[in-house]
DRENPA-409111 format. One record per residue: x, y, z of N, C-alpha, C, CB in turn; residue number from 1. Coordinates in steps of 0.001 Angstrom, whole numbers. Glycine has a CB too. Example, Ala and Ser with C-alpha at 12.3 -4.5 7.8 and 13.67 -1.06 7.14 Angstrom:
<sites>
n.x=13190, n.y=-5690, n.z=7800, ca.x=12300, ca.y=-4500, ca.z=7800, c.x=13200, c.y=-3300, c.z=7800, cb.x=11308, cb.y=-4473, cb.z=9046, num=1
n.x=12850, n.y=-2250, n.z=7080, ca.x=13670, ca.y=-1060, ca.z=7140, c.x=12900, c.y=30, c.z=7870, cb.x=14084, cb.y=-598, cb.z=5725, num=2
</sites>
This chain:
<sites>
n.x=48102, n.y=35940, n.z=112155, ca.x=46713, ca.y=35775, ca.z=112511, c.x=45815, c.y=36338, c.z=111418, cb.x=46421, cb.y=36446, cb.z=113847, num=1
n.x=46203, n.y=37524, n.z=110861, ca.x=45413, ca.y=38119, ca.z=109795, c.x=45439, c.y=37239, c.z=108553, cb.x=45927, cb.y=39520, cb.z=109466, num=2
n.x=46607, n.y=36633, n.z=108268, ca.x=46710, ca.y=35772, ca.z=107105, c.x=45793, c.y=34554, c.z=107251, cb.x=48162, cb.y=35329, cb.z=106897, num=3
n.x=45740, n.y=33991, n.z=108434, ca.x=44886, ca.y=32819, ca.z=108676, c.x=43421, c.y=33210, c.z=108531, cb.x=45149, cb.y=32220, cb.z=110086, num=4
n.x=43040, n.y=34376, n.z=109035, ca.x=41654, ca.y=34840, ca.z=108942, c.x=41290, c.y=35106, c.z=107489, cb.x=41441, cb.y=36113, cb.z=109791, num=5
n.x=42213, n.y=35707, n.z=106715, ca.x=41950, ca.y=35958, ca.z=105302, c.x=41840, c.y=34647, c.z=104520, cb.x=43054, cb.y=36839, cb.z=104705, num=6
n.x=42698, n.y=33690, n.z=104834, ca.x=42656, ca.y=32392, ca.z=104160, c.x=41339, c.y=31674, c.z=104464, cb.x=43857, cb.y=31519, cb.z=104591, num=7
n.x=40889, n.y=31735, n.z=105722, ca.x=39620, ca.y=31119, ca.z=106114, c.x=38454, c.y=31805, c.z=105414, cb.x=39435, cb.y=31181, cb.z=107641, num=8
n.x=38485, n.y=33134, n.z=105349, ca.x=37424, ca.y=33879, ca.z=104672, c.x=37388, c.y=33518, c.z=103180, cb.x=37630, cb.y=35406, cb.z=104855, num=9
n.x=38551, n.y=33409, n.z=102549, ca.x=38606, ca.y=33038, ca.z=101133, c.x=38062, c.y=31629, c.z=100916, cb.x=40048, cb.y=33133, cb.z=100607, num=10
n.x=38397, n.y=30721, n.z=101819, ca.x=37899, ca.y=29354, ca.z=101724, c.x=36380, c.y=29320, c.z=101871, cb.x=38557, cb.y=28468, cb.z=102790, num=11
n.x=35837, n.y=30054, n.z=102818, ca.x=34389, ca.y=30096, ca.z=103023, c.x=33676, c.y=30713, c.z=101825, cb.x=34055, cb.y=30883, cb.z=104291, num=12
n.x=34256, n.y=31751, n.z=101228, ca.x=33655, ca.y=32352, ca.z=100035, c.x=33671, c.y=31374, c.z=98862, cb.x=34396, cb.y=33643, cb.z=99654, num=13
n.x=34754, n.y=30619, n.z=98727, ca.x=34846, ca.y=29631, ca.z=97659, c.x=33792, c.y=28535, c.z=97856, cb.x=36263, cb.y=29017, cb.z=97613, num=14
n.x=33646, n.y=28065, n.z=99096, ca.x=32633, ca.y=27040, ca.z=99381, c.x=31231, c.y=27567, c.z=99115, cb.x=32746, cb.y=26564, cb.z=100835, num=15
n.x=30979, n.y=28804, n.z=99481, ca.x=29669, ca.y=29400, ca.z=99238, c.x=29391, c.y=29493, c.z=97739, cb.x=29583, cb.y=30792, cb.z=99885, num=16
n.x=30392, n.y=29859, n.z=96964, ca.x=30221, ca.y=29949, ca.z=95512, c.x=29942, c.y=28568, c.z=94915, cb.x=31476, cb.y=30571, cb.z=94858, num=17
n.x=30643, n.y=27547, n.z=95377, ca.x=30419, ca.y=26185, ca.z=94895, c.x=28999, c.y=25740, c.z=95237, cb.x=31456, cb.y=25210, cb.z=95507, num=18
n.x=28535, n.y=26026, n.z=96442, ca.x=27180, ca.y=25645, ca.z=96852, c.x=26134, c.y=26340, c.z=95983, cb.x=26948, cb.y=25991, cb.z=98336, num=19
n.x=26357, n.y=27594, n.z=95631, ca.x=25416, ca.y=28309, ca.z=94779, c.x=25340, c.y=27690, c.z=93388, cb.x=25808, cb.y=29776, cb.z=94676, num=20
n.x=26472, n.y=27213, n.z=92898, ca.x=26503, ca.y=26590, ca.z=91582, c.x=25827, c.y=25215, c.z=91624, cb.x=27956, cb.y=26462, cb.z=91081, num=21
n.x=26066, n.y=24446, n.z=92688, ca.x=25534, ca.y=23089, ca.z=92775, c.x=24092, c.y=23028, c.z=93244, cb.x=26380, cb.y=22279, cb.z=93692, num=22
n.x=23609, n.y=24005, n.z=93964, ca.x=22268, ca.y=23964, ca.z=94556, c.x=21157, c.y=23715, c.z=93533, cb.x=21997, cb.y=25258, cb.z=95278, num=23
n.x=21136, n.y=24404, n.z=92383, ca.x=20057, ca.y=24121, ca.z=91429, c.x=20063, c.y=22677, c.z=90922, cb.x=20160, cb.y=25063, cb.z=90251, num=24
n.x=21224, n.y=22096, n.z=90705, ca.x=21265, ca.y=20725, ca.z=90204, c.x=20825, c.y=19733, c.z=91272, cb.x=22670, cb.y=20380, cb.z=89716, num=25
n.x=21034, n.y=20058, n.z=92546, ca.x=20580, ca.y=19170, ca.z=93607, c.x=19059, c.y=19118, c.z=93652, cb.x=21136, cb.y=19622, cb.z=94959, num=26
n.x=18414, n.y=20226, n.z=93421, ca.x=16954, ca.y=20275, ca.z=93455, c.x=16344, c.y=19756, c.z=92160, cb.x=16481, cb.y=21698, cb.z=93716, num=27
n.x=17077, n.y=19743, n.z=91068, ca.x=16536, ca.y=19346, ca.z=89776, c.x=16479, c.y=17830, c.z=89605, cb.x=17360, cb.y=19952, cb.z=88670, num=28
n.x=17127, n.y=17075, n.z=90484, ca.x=17134, ca.y=15635, ca.z=90341, c.x=15745, c.y=15077, c.z=90645, cb.x=18190, cb.y=15004, cb.z=91264, num=29
n.x=15251, n.y=14167, n.z=89789, ca.x=13930, ca.y=13599, ca.z=90034, c.x=13942, c.y=12688, c.z=91256, cb.x=13448, cb.y=12827, cb.z=88809, num=30
n.x=12804, n.y=12621, n.z=91908, ca.x=12676, ca.y=11732, ca.z=93059, c.x=12716, c.y=10285, c.z=92574, cb.x=11361, cb.y=12019, cb.z=93848, num=31
n.x=13265, n.y=9389, n.z=93386, ca.x=13287, ca.y=7995, ca.z=92951, c.x=11865, c.y=7471, c.z=92769, cb.x=14052, cb.y=7124, cb.z=93964, num=32
n.x=11713, n.y=6591, n.z=91788, ca.x=10388, ca.y=6022, ca.z=91511, c.x=9940, c.y=5176, c.z=92694, cb.x=10406, cb.y=5169, cb.z=90209, num=33
n.x=8639, n.y=5219, n.z=93010, ca.x=8158, ca.y=4391, ca.z=94111, c.x=8325, c.y=2911, c.z=93776, cb.x=6683, cb.y=4707, cb.z=94420, num=34
n.x=8499, n.y=2109, n.z=94779, ca.x=8716, ca.y=683, ca.z=94577, c.x=7435, c.y=7, c.z=94114, cb.x=9227, cb.y=28, cb.z=95864, num=35
n.x=7522, n.y=-815, n.z=93073, ca.x=6337, ca.y=-1534, ca.z=92617, c.x=6053, c.y=-2790, c.z=93448, cb.x=6500, cb.y=-1912, cb.z=91160, num=36
n.x=6946, n.y=-3120, n.z=94392, ca.x=6745, ca.y=-4329, ca.z=95197, c.x=5420, c.y=-4248, c.z=95939, cb.x=7910, cb.y=-4525, cb.z=96196, num=37
n.x=4727, n.y=-5368, n.z=95982, ca.x=3478, ca.y=-5435, ca.z=96715, c.x=2424, c.y=-6204, c.z=95946, cb.x=2979, cb.y=-4047, cb.z=97029, num=38
n.x=1188, n.y=-6080, n.z=96411, ca.x=53, ca.y=-6763, ca.z=95800, c.x=-825, c.y=-5714, c.z=95142, cb.x=-753, cb.y=-7597, cb.z=96853, num=39
n.x=-1089, n.y=-5907, n.z=93861, ca.x=-1880, ca.y=-4987, ca.z=93050, c.x=-3134, c.y=-5717, c.z=92590, cb.x=-1060, cb.y=-4450, cb.z=91830, num=40
n.x=-4301, n.y=-5060, n.z=92696, ca.x=-5562, ca.y=-5715, ca.z=92353, c.x=-6387, c.y=-4857, c.z=91411, cb.x=-6364, cb.y=-6024, cb.z=93614, num=41
n.x=-7138, n.y=-5559, n.z=90537, ca.x=-8110, ca.y=-4900, ca.z=89666, c.x=-9417, c.y=-5669, c.z=89770, cb.x=-7604, cb.y=-4833, cb.z=88177, num=42
n.x=-10524, n.y=-4963, n.z=89585, ca.x=-11833, ca.y=-5607, ca.z=89585, c.x=-12546, c.y=-5285, c.z=88279, cb.x=-12682, cb.y=-5149, cb.z=90805, num=43
n.x=-13472, n.y=-6167, n.z=87916, ca.x=-14329, ca.y=-5962, ca.z=86757, c.x=-15745, c.y=-6280, c.z=87216, cb.x=-13889, cb.y=-6860, cb.z=85522, num=44
n.x=-16618, n.y=-5304, n.z=87121, ca.x=-17992, ca.y=-5463, ca.z=87620, c.x=-18011, c.y=-5870, c.z=89091, cb.x=-18744, cb.y=-6505, cb.z=86785, num=45
n.x=-17072, n.y=-5361, n.z=89865, ca.x=-17019, ca.y=-5653, ca.z=91295, c.x=-16404, c.y=-6989, c.z=91652, cb.x=-18373, cb.y=-5598, cb.z=91850, num=46
n.x=-15948, n.y=-7740, n.z=90657, ca.x=-15352, ca.y=-9064, ca.z=90880, c.x=-13847, c.y=-8961, c.z=90625, cb.x=-16011, cb.y=-10154, cb.z=89947, num=47
n.x=-13020, n.y=-9549, n.z=91524, ca.x=-11577, ca.y=-9515, ca.z=91269, c.x=-11252, c.y=-10110, c.z=89897, cb.x=-10817, cb.y=-10280, cb.z=92372, num=48
n.x=-10491, n.y=-9350, n.z=89091, ca.x=-10145, ca.y=-9818, ca.z=87751, c.x=-8649, c.y=-10028, c.z=87566, cb.x=-10642, cb.y=-8839, cb.z=86724, num=49
n.x=-7826, n.y=-9269, n.z=88275, ca.x=-6371, ca.y=-9408, ca.z=88185, c.x=-5781, c.y=-9211, c.z=89574, cb.x=-5760, cb.y=-8384, cb.z=87168, num=50
n.x=-4857, n.y=-10088, n.z=89941, ca.x=-4049, ca.y=-9905, ca.z=91150, c.x=-2601, c.y=-10059, c.z=90716, cb.x=-4436, cb.y=-10942, cb.z=92300, num=51
n.x=-1837, n.y=-8990, n.z=90823, ca.x=-420, ca.y=-8966, ca.z=90453, c.x=391, c.y=-8837, c.z=91729, cb.x=-100, cb.y=-7794, cb.z=89458, num=52
n.x=1269, n.y=-9808, n.z=91969, ca.x=2111, ca.y=-9791, ca.z=93168, c.x=3557, c.y=-9643, c.z=92728, cb.x=1915, cb.y=-11088, cb.z=94029, num=53
n.x=4226, n.y=-8606, n.z=93251, ca.x=5615, ca.y=-8321, ca.z=92867, c.x=6513, c.y=-8317, c.z=94098, cb.x=5713, cb.y=-6963, cb.z=92131, num=54
n.x=7676, n.y=-8940, n.z=93969, ca.x=8666, ca.y=-8961, ca.z=95049, c.x=10054, c.y=-9041, c.z=94436, cb.x=8420, cb.y=-10157, cb.z=96023, num=55
n.x=11058, n.y=-8723, n.z=95255, ca.x=12446, ca.y=-8823, ca.z=94788, c.x=13282, c.y=-9638, c.z=95770, cb.x=13061, cb.y=-7417, cb.z=94603, num=56
n.x=12696, n.y=-10694, n.z=96305, ca.x=13385, ca.y=-11544, ca.z=97278, c.x=14664, c.y=-12165, c.z=96739, cb.x=12465, cb.y=-12634, cb.z=97737, num=57
n.x=14731, n.y=-12415, n.z=95448, ca.x=15908, ca.y=-13049, ca.z=94853, c.x=16945, c.y=-12028, c.z=94393, cb.x=15491, cb.y=-13917, cb.z=93680, num=58
n.x=16659, n.y=-10751, n.z=94590, ca.x=17574, ca.y=-9707, ca.z=94143, c.x=17130, c.y=-9050, c.z=92855, cb.x=18948, cb.y=-10273, cb.z=93966, num=59
n.x=16184, n.y=-9659, n.z=92167, ca.x=15605, ca.y=-9037, ca.z=90973, c.x=14085, c.y=-9163, c.z=91072, cb.x=16150, cb.y=-9706, cb.z=89647, num=60
n.x=13401, n.y=-8271, n.z=90392, ca.x=11953, ca.y=-8215, ca.z=90486, c.x=11320, c.y=-9427, c.z=89812, cb.x=11428, cb.y=-6925, cb.z=89860, num=61
n.x=10355, n.y=-10019, n.z=90474, ca.x=9627, ca.y=-11157, ca.z=89937, c.x=8279, c.y=-11238, c.z=90621, cb.x=10421, cb.y=-12472, cb.z=90121, num=62
n.x=7513, n.y=-12259, n.z=90287, ca.x=6232, ca.y=-12411, ca.z=90949, c.x=5269, c.y=-13295, c.z=90198, cb.x=5618, cb.y=-11087, cb.z=91157, num=63
n.x=3985, n.y=-13086, n.z=90499, ca.x=2919, ca.y=-13868, ca.z=89891, c.x=1786, c.y=-12941, c.z=89480, cb.x=2411, cb.y=-14961, cb.z=90859, num=64
n.x=956, n.y=-13458, n.z=88571, ca.x=-254, ca.y=-12744, ca.z=88191, c.x=-1365, c.y=-13787, c.z=88088, cb.x=-67, cb.y=-11947, cb.z=86833, num=65
n.x=-2539, n.y=-13424, n.z=88586, ca.x=-3702, ca.y=-14288, ca.z=88517, c.x=-4782, c.y=-13536, c.z=87750, cb.x=-4196, cb.y=-14709, cb.z=89946, num=66
n.x=-5241, n.y=-14146, n.z=86652, ca.x=-6308, ca.y=-13560, ca.z=85842, c.x=-7591, c.y=-14328, c.z=86099, cb.x=-5945, cb.y=-13576, cb.z=84328, num=67
n.x=-8672, n.y=-13603, n.z=86306, ca.x=-9992, ca.y=-14216, ca.z=86444, c.x=-10859, c.y=-13725, c.z=85303, cb.x=-10642, cb.y=-13883, cb.z=87827, num=68
n.x=-11527, n.y=-14661, n.z=84628, ca.x=-12510, ca.y=-14282, ca.z=83617, c.x=-13820, c.y=-14034, c.z=84350, cb.x=-12669, cb.y=-15394, cb.z=82499, num=69
n.x=-14471, n.y=-12931, n.z=84023, ca.x=-15685, ca.y=-12539, ca.z=84737, c.x=-16864, c.y=-12619, c.z=83777, cb.x=-15551, cb.y=-11104, cb.z=85335, num=70
n.x=-17927, n.y=-13309, n.z=84213, ca.x=-19175, ca.y=-13363, ca.z=83462, c.x=-19918, c.y=-12059, c.z=83732, cb.x=-20045, cb.y=-14622, cb.z=83861, num=71
n.x=-20118, n.y=-11269, n.z=82671, ca.x=-20756, ca.y=-9967, ca.z=82824, c.x=-22196, c.y=-10034, c.z=83282, cb.x=-20694, cb.y=-9233, cb.z=81546, num=72
n.x=-22907, n.y=-11115, n.z=82936, ca.x=-24318, ca.y=-11229, ca.z=83326, c.x=-24477, c.y=-11592, c.z=84794, cb.x=-25018, cb.y=-12268, cb.z=82465, num=73
n.x=-23727, n.y=-12624, n.z=85222, ca.x=-23872, ca.y=-13076, ca.z=86613, c.x=-22907, c.y=-12367, c.z=87551, cb.x=-23653, cb.y=-14577, cb.z=86702, num=74
n.x=-21980, n.y=-11631, n.z=86973, ca.x=-20961, ca.y=-10911, ca.z=87748, c.x=-20207, c.y=-11855, c.z=88705, cb.x=-21619, cb.y=-9764, cb.z=88548, num=75
n.x=-19772, n.y=-12983, n.z=88123, ca.x=-18996, ca.y=-13955, ca.z=88885, c.x=-17774, c.y=-14367, c.z=88078, cb.x=-19855, cb.y=-15192, cb.z=89249, num=76
n.x=-16742, n.y=-14813, n.z=88793, ca.x=-15541, ca.y=-15333, ca.z=88129, c.x=-15877, c.y=-16707, c.z=87566, cb.x=-14317, cb.y=-15409, cb.z=89118, num=77
n.x=-15563, n.y=-16932, n.z=86289, ca.x=-15854, ca.y=-18225, ca.z=85664, c.x=-14584, c.y=-19037, c.z=85413, cb.x=-16598, cb.y=-18014, cb.z=84350, num=78
n.x=-13421, n.y=-18411, n.z=85516, ca.x=-12161, ca.y=-19155, ca.z=85435, c.x=-11078, c.y=-18340, c.z=86136, cb.x=-11766, cb.y=-19452, cb.z=83943, num=79
n.x=-10100, n.y=-19053, n.z=86655, ca.x=-8966, ca.y=-18419, ca.z=87337, c.x=-7700, c.y=-19028, c.z=86768, cb.x=-9038, cb.y=-18608, cb.z=88902, num=80
n.x=-6773, n.y=-18177, n.z=86296, ca.x=-5524, ca.y=-18648, ca.z=85702, c.x=-4330, c.y=-18009, c.z=86404, cb.x=-5488, cb.y=-18337, cb.z=84192, num=81
n.x=-3607, n.y=-18764, n.z=87238, ca.x=-2390, ca.y=-18236, ca.z=87865, c.x=-1188, c.y=-18420, c.z=86940, cb.x=-2132, cb.y=-18931, cb.z=89221, num=82
n.x=-282, n.y=-17453, n.z=86952, ca.x=927, ca.y=-17512, ca.z=86114, c.x=2118, c.y=-16936, c.z=86880, cb.x=714, cb.y=-16736, cb.z=84776, num=83
n.x=3283, n.y=-17468, n.z=86588, ca.x=4543, ca.y=-16896, ca.z=87058, c.x=4996, c.y=-15881, c.z=86025, cb.x=5636, cb.y=-18002, cb.z=87290, num=84
n.x=5492, n.y=-14728, n.z=86476, ca.x=5989, ca.y=-13721, ca.z=85531, c.x=7268, c.y=-14231, c.z=84877, cb.x=6245, cb.y=-12358, cb.z=86245, num=85
n.x=7304, n.y=-14171, n.z=83563, ca.x=8495, ca.y=-14550, ca.z=82807, c.x=9143, c.y=-13293, c.z=82236, cb.x=8141, cb.y=-15556, cb.z=81672, num=86
n.x=10449, n.y=-13225, n.z=82303, ca.x=11227, ca.y=-12106, ca.z=81762, c.x=10733, c.y=-10736, c.z=82244, cb.x=11190, cb.y=-12148, cb.z=80250, num=87
n.x=10491, n.y=-10570, n.z=83551, ca.x=10054, ca.y=-9247, ca.z=84009, c.x=11171, c.y=-8227, c.z=83850, cb.x=9596, cb.y=-9304, cb.z=85477, num=88
n.x=10801, n.y=-7054, n.z=83363, ca.x=11786, ca.y=-5981, ca.z=83170, c.x=11153, c.y=-4665, c.z=83611, cb.x=12266, cb.y=-5902, cb.z=81672, num=89
n.x=11776, n.y=-4040, n.z=84595, ca.x=11308, ca.y=-2744, ca.z=85090, c.x=12182, c.y=-1655, c.z=84494, cb.x=11333, cb.y=-2686, cb.z=86651, num=90
n.x=11552, n.y=-727, n.z=83788, ca.x=12254, ca.y=397, ca.z=83176, c.x=11550, c.y=1669, c.z=83632, cb.x=12281, cb.y=284, cb.z=81600, num=91
n.x=12099, n.y=2313, n.z=84642, ca.x=11452, ca.y=3497, ca.z=85217, c.x=10136, c.y=3113, c.z=85853, cb.x=11230, cb.y=4579, cb.z=84147, num=92
n.x=9038, n.y=3653, n.z=85344, ca.x=7720, ca.y=3360, ca.z=85907, c.x=6946, c.y=2358, c.z=85053, cb.x=6916, cb.y=4646, cb.z=86052, num=93
n.x=7642, n.y=1627, n.z=84187, ca.x=6983, ca.y=660, ca.z=83317, c.x=7576, c.y=-733, c.z=83523, cb.x=7110, cb.y=1085, cb.z=81841, num=94
n.x=6713, n.y=-1683, n.z=83768, ca.x=7102, ca.y=-3086, ca.z=83913, c.x=6545, c.y=-3853, c.z=82727, cb.x=6591, cb.y=-3690, cb.z=85266, num=95
n.x=7382, n.y=-4626, n.z=82068, ca.x=6906, ca.y=-5552, ca.z=81050, c.x=7234, c.y=-6965, c.z=81520, cb.x=7551, cb.y=-5249, cb.z=79650, num=96
n.x=6361, n.y=-7901, n.z=81159, ca.x=6587, ca.y=-9296, ca.z=81493, c.x=5783, c.y=-10157, c.z=80532, cb.x=6202, cb.y=-9593, cb.z=82969, num=97
n.x=6080, n.y=-11446, n.z=80567, ca.x=5342, ca.y=-12399, ca.z=79744, c.x=4754, c.y=-13480, c.z=80633, cb.x=6254, cb.y=-13020, cb.z=78657, num=98
n.x=3705, n.y=-14112, n.z=80144, ca.x=3150, ca.y=-15306, ca.z=80778, c.x=2982, c.y=-16357, c.z=79687, cb.x=1778, cb.y=-15000, cb.z=81504, num=99
n.x=3050, n.y=-17610, n.z=80103, ca.x=2872, ca.y=-18709, ca.z=79165, c.x=1445, c.y=-19225, c.z=79291, cb.x=3907, cb.y=-19847, cb.z=79424, num=100
n.x=734, n.y=-19203, n.z=78170, ca.x=-642, ca.y=-19710, ca.z=78146, c.x=-650, c.y=-21229, c.z=78138, cb.x=-1401, cb.y=-19169, cb.z=76921, num=101
n.x=-1809, n.y=-21793, n.z=78317, ca.x=-1936, ca.y=-23260, ca.z=78306, c.x=-1492, c.y=-23861, c.z=76977, cb.x=-3380, cb.y=-23667, cb.z=78594, num=102
n.x=-1660, n.y=-23116, n.z=75876, ca.x=-1230, ca.y=-23612, ca.z=74563, c.x=254, c.y=-23355, c.z=74298, cb.x=-2062, cb.y=-22964, cb.z=73465, num=103
n.x=1005, n.y=-22969, n.z=75339, ca.x=2453, ca.y=-22717, ca.z=75315, c.x=2840, c.y=-21398, c.z=74644, cb.x=3147, cb.y=-23847, cb.z=74609, num=104
n.x=1879, n.y=-20646, n.z=74155, ca.x=2177, ca.y=-19346, ca.z=73548, c.x=2517, c.y=-18329, c.z=74629, cb.x=983, cb.y=-18849, cb.z=72699, num=105
n.x=3502, n.y=-17474, n.z=74349, ca.x=3875, ca.y=-16406, ca.z=75280, c.x=3066, c.y=-15148, c.z=74977, cb.x=5397, cb.y=-16107, cb.z=75195, num=106
n.x=2546, n.y=-14527, n.z=76017, ca.x=1780, ca.y=-13292, ca.z=75900, c.x=2519, c.y=-12215, c.z=76700, cb.x=297, cb.y=-13480, cb.z=76414, num=107
n.x=2686, n.y=-11039, n.z=76110, ca.x=3415, ca.y=-9941, ca.z=76747, c.x=2441, c.y=-8927, c.z=77328, cb.x=4362, cb.y=-9257, cb.z=75740, num=108
n.x=2763, n.y=-8477, n.z=78533, ca.x=1964, ca.y=-7475, ca.z=79229, c.x=2834, c.y=-6286, c.z=79598, cb.x=1306, cb.y=-8074, cb.z=80487, num=109
n.x=2176, n.y=-5142, n.z=79738, ca.x=2855, ca.y=-3920, ca.z=80172, c.x=2059, c.y=-3318, c.z=81324, cb.x=3003, cb.y=-2895, cb.z=78991, num=110
n.x=2763, n.y=-2965, n.z=82393, ca.x=2170, ca.y=-2288, ca.z=83535, c.x=2834, c.y=-925, c.z=83648, cb.x=2337, cb.y=-3121, cb.z=84855, num=111
n.x=2027, n.y=126, n.z=83662, ca.x=2541, ca.y=1477, ca.z=83868, c.x=2089, c.y=1920, c.z=85249, cb.x=2045, cb.y=2472, cb.z=82750, num=112
n.x=3057, n.y=2201, n.z=86113, ca.x=2767, ca.y=2661, ca.z=87466, c.x=2546, c.y=4169, c.z=87406, cb.x=3926, cb.y=2291, cb.z=88461, num=113
n.x=1294, n.y=4591, n.z=87591, ca.x=936, ca.y=6004, ca.z=87436, c.x=1043, c.y=6786, c.z=88731, cb.x=-464, cb.y=6122, cb.z=86899, num=114
n.x=1095, n.y=6098, n.z=89860, ca.x=1291, ca.y=6723, ca.z=91174, c.x=1806, c.y=5627, c.z=92101, cb.x=-53, cb.y=7382, cb.z=91733, num=115
n.x=2149, n.y=5962, n.z=93337, ca.x=2624, ca.y=4915, ca.z=94252, c.x=1582, c.y=3830, c.z=94537, cb.x=3052, cb.y=5541, cb.z=95554, num=116
n.x=295, n.y=4106, n.z=94285, ca.x=-744, ca.y=3125, ca.z=94596, c.x=-1655, c.y=2796, c.z=93409, cb.x=-1580, cb.y=3628, cb.z=95735, num=117
n.x=-1335, n.y=3290, n.z=92215, ca.x=-2173, ca.y=3032, ca.z=91049, c.x=-1315, c.y=2649, c.z=89852, cb.x=-3032, cb.y=4260, cb.z=90717, num=118
n.x=-1861, n.y=1742, n.z=89020, ca.x=-1156, ca.y=1287, ca.z=87824, c.x=-2178, c.y=847, c.z=86785, cb.x=-173, cb.y=127, cb.z=88158, num=119
n.x=-1698, n.y=744, n.z=85551, ca.x=-2545, ca.y=290, ca.z=84448, c.x=-1860, c.y=-892, c.z=83767, cb.x=-2817, cb.y=1446, cb.z=83426, num=120
n.x=-2611, n.y=-1967, n.z=83572, ca.x=-2080, ca.y=-3166, ca.z=82942, c.x=-2763, c.y=-3371, c.z=81601, cb.x=-2271, cb.y=-4401, cb.z=83850, num=121
n.x=-1941, n.y=-3631, n.z=80557, ca.x=-2474, ca.y=-3905, ca.z=79211, c.x=-1761, c.y=-5112, c.z=78638, cb.x=-2307, cb.y=-2671, cb.z=78266, num=122
n.x=-2515, n.y=-5896, n.z=77918, ca.x=-1954, ca.y=-7017, ca.z=77165, c.x=-1489, c.y=-6471, c.z=75824, cb.x=-3003, cb.y=-8184, cb.z=76981, num=123
n.x=-227, n.y=-6685, n.z=75483, ca.x=310, ca.y=-6172, ca.z=74226, c.x=50, c.y=-7127, c.z=73056, cb.x=1803, cb.y=-5921, cb.z=74366, num=124
n.x=-290, n.y=-8373, n.z=73349, ca.x=-503, ca.y=-9367, ca.z=72299, c.x=-1961, c.y=-9786, c.z=72159, cb.x=340, cb.y=-10580, cb.z=72571, num=125
n.x=-2847, n.y=-9113, n.z=72844, ca.x=-4260, ca.y=-9490, ca.z=72821, c.x=-5005, c.y=-8651, c.z=71793, cb.x=-4897, cb.y=-9322, cb.z=74219, num=126
n.x=-6284, n.y=-8895, n.z=71689, ca.x=-7107, ca.y=-8165, ca.z=70734, c.x=-7181, c.y=-6689, c.z=71104, cb.x=-8513, cb.y=-8767, cb.z=70669, num=127
n.x=-7390, n.y=-5829, n.z=70130, ca.x=-7429, ca.y=-4386, ca.z=70403, c.x=-8535, c.y=-3975, c.z=71382, cb.x=-7611, cb.y=-3635, cb.z=69110, num=128
n.x=-9608, n.y=-4772, n.z=71468, ca.x=-10700, ca.y=-4391, ca.z=72361, c.x=-10485, c.y=-4871, c.z=73800, cb.x=-12004, cb.y=-4943, cb.z=71833, num=129
n.x=-9315, n.y=-5475, n.z=74077, ca.x=-9018, ca.y=-5879, ca.z=75446, c.x=-8906, c.y=-4630, c.z=76313, cb.x=-7710, cb.y=-6724, cb.z=75513, num=130
n.x=-9655, n.y=-4569, n.z=77389, ca.x=-9633, ca.y=-3349, ca.z=78207, c.x=-8353, c.y=-3228, c.z=79025, cb.x=-10837, cb.y=-3321, cb.z=79136, num=131
n.x=-8098, n.y=-2016, n.z=79470, ca.x=-7024, ca.y=-1761, ca.z=80418, c.x=-7524, c.y=-2148, c.z=81799, cb.x=-6563, cb.y=-268, cb.z=80377, num=132
n.x=-6697, n.y=-2868, n.z=82547, ca.x=-7027, ca.y=-3194, ca.z=83935, c.x=-6410, c.y=-2107, c.z=84813, cb.x=-6502, cb.y=-4635, cb.z=84339, num=133
n.x=-7219, n.y=-1459, n.z=85620, ca.x=-6743, ca.y=-413, ca.z=86519, c.x=-6458, c.y=-1043, c.z=87872, cb.x=-7783, cb.y=749, cb.z=86647, num=134
n.x=-5175, n.y=-1108, n.z=88216, ca.x=-4723, ca.y=-1768, ca.z=89419, c.x=-4584, c.y=-786, c.z=90575, cb.x=-3408, cb.y=-2466, cb.z=89166, num=135
n.x=-4890, n.y=-1269, n.z=91761, ca.x=-4691, ca.y=-507, ca.z=92990, c.x=-3819, c.y=-1329, c.z=93913, cb.x=-6048, cb.y=-146, cb.z=93671, num=136
n.x=-2814, n.y=-699, n.z=94497, ca.x=-1888, ca.y=-1408, ca.z=95388, c.x=-2504, c.y=-1553, c.z=96770, cb.x=-534, cb.y=-667, cb.z=95480, num=137
n.x=-2401, n.y=-2760, n.z=97320, ca.x=-2853, ca.y=-2978, ca.z=98696, c.x=-1964, c.y=-2185, c.z=99636, cb.x=-2835, cb.y=-4491, cb.z=99066, num=138
n.x=-2571, n.y=-1507, n.z=100572, ca.x=-1823, ca.y=-757, ca.z=101578, c.x=-2408, c.y=-1067, c.z=102952, cb.x=-1864, cb.y=779, cb.z=101286, num=139
n.x=-1587, n.y=-905, n.z=103955, ca.x=-2046, ca.y=-1117, ca.z=105339, c.x=-2415, c.y=198, c.z=105958, cb.x=-970, cb.y=-1816, cb.z=106188, num=140
</sites>
C-alpha cells in the first residue's frame, strides 16, 4: 500500500512539473486571427465607395469587390464597377487579390485587417496619390 501511495505521489509530482514547464508556452501562443469573412464597406464623402464581400463557401477564400467612383462636388457615385476577386491569398491578417479591369489589365490590391471589424484597402498598382480605403465590417 505504501509503495502504491509513493508511486502515485511521484507520478503526481512529475505531472505537476510537466505542467509548470508547459504552462508558459500555452499562454504564449497567439490568438487565432479573426475571420475576414463577411461584408466590408468604405465610404468617401459619405457615399459608398468600396464594398468587399468575402466568403469561403468553396473551401477557400474568395469573393467580390465593388468600386464606386465618387464625384467630390456633388457627393454622388458616378460609376460602379463590380469585380470577382482573382488569386485571393490570405496570409495572417493580410489579404492580397487582383481584379481585371475593362482593358484586361490586372490590378493588385492589399487588405490589412487591423481589428475584427476594421481593415485598410490599398491598390498596389495605382498612382501614389490613391487614398487608403478604410473598411468597416458589417455586424448584426
